[in-house]
N, C-alpha and C positions, 0 to 999 in steps of 0.2 A: 241306130244313128246319132250322131253326135250334135252338142247343143248347135255348133257353128252352121251344121247343114240346116238344122231347123232354122237357124235365121234366115240362111239365104232360100230356101224352099218359100219361106214367109214371104219374102221380098218378092219373090217371083210373081205372089197373088195378083198385085197391083197390075202388071204388064197383063196378066191374061183378062182384067177384068176391063182394062181399055181396050185389049181386043177384042173382047165381046162387045161393049159398046159400038165400038167401030165397026164392027159386023163380020170382023176375020175370024171370029171363033165363038163357037155357039157353046155357052154355059147351061147346065142345068140348075135353076136358082135351088131345089132343094140339096142337091150335091154341095152346092158352094155354102149353103147354108149350115151343113153337117160339121159339127166341130171334132168328129171322128174317123172322116175319111180321109184327111191330111195327114203327111207324115210329122207335123209337130202334135196334131190329136192323138196318132198311133203312139207315140213318143210318151205322151201324158198319162195314156192309159197302162204302158207297158210301165211305167217308172210309177205308177201312182201309189204301190205299197213302200216302194223305196224315200220316196221322197214327200209322199202325203200330208206328212206333219210339218213342213216347212211351211211358214205363211208365204213365203217367194212361190211356192208350187201353186199353194191353194189361189194366189194372186194372179199368177199364169193359167192358170184354169179360167178363171173368171174372164178375164180378159181376153182368153181365146174364144169362149161362147160368144161374147159380144162381139167379137170381130166377126166371129162366120155369121152373127145375125146381121150386121151392116153389110157385108161381100152380100148376103142373099139379098138386101132390098136394092143395091146396085144391080145387080145381077137382074132382079124382075123389073127393075124402070126400065132397064135397057131393052130387055123383052117387050116389053110395052111402048117401044118406041118413046120414050122417055129420055130421051139422051140429054137434056139438061140438068134433070134430076138426078140421073145416074152420074154425071159428073160431078153435081155437087155434092153428092153423098160422098162419093170418091176422094174428094179434096178436103172434105170438110171431117164428117165423123167416123169413117172409114179409117182416112190417115191417121186421126189421132189415136184411135185406139191400134193401129199399126205400128207405130211408133212408141205406144205403151208397151205391147209386146215385147218390141227387141229392146227396149230397156230391161225389162224383166228378163229377158231370156240371158242377157248379157250379165245382169246380177246373178240371175241363176249359176250360170259359167264359173263366174267368180266364187259363189258359194259352196259349189259343189265340185269344182276343178274343171280343168280345161280337156279334161279327158272324156267327159260325157257330152 
């Protein structure tokens, strides 16, 4: 997987969570909360040996874990019919962490080259 694909896949999470809140899609909060199930999580695992010493890579790992914690909170709130809380989380903490990951991914792409 290339980093630009990770950015695209990451951005799709918001749509999935919105669909979950609206009842158009059912997500398992435990799966949503896992930072190793998604494309980016798999990329991080696969590249830990190569890039693990880079501060940007470590930052990405931390942000990615936090992102999935917030995504899980959104999914749980929606599952408990707390739609207002789910939307609030999605548009606050989740959104902030999502943007941070996209910025870090863009910086990683610059640091390691566009082919990654």
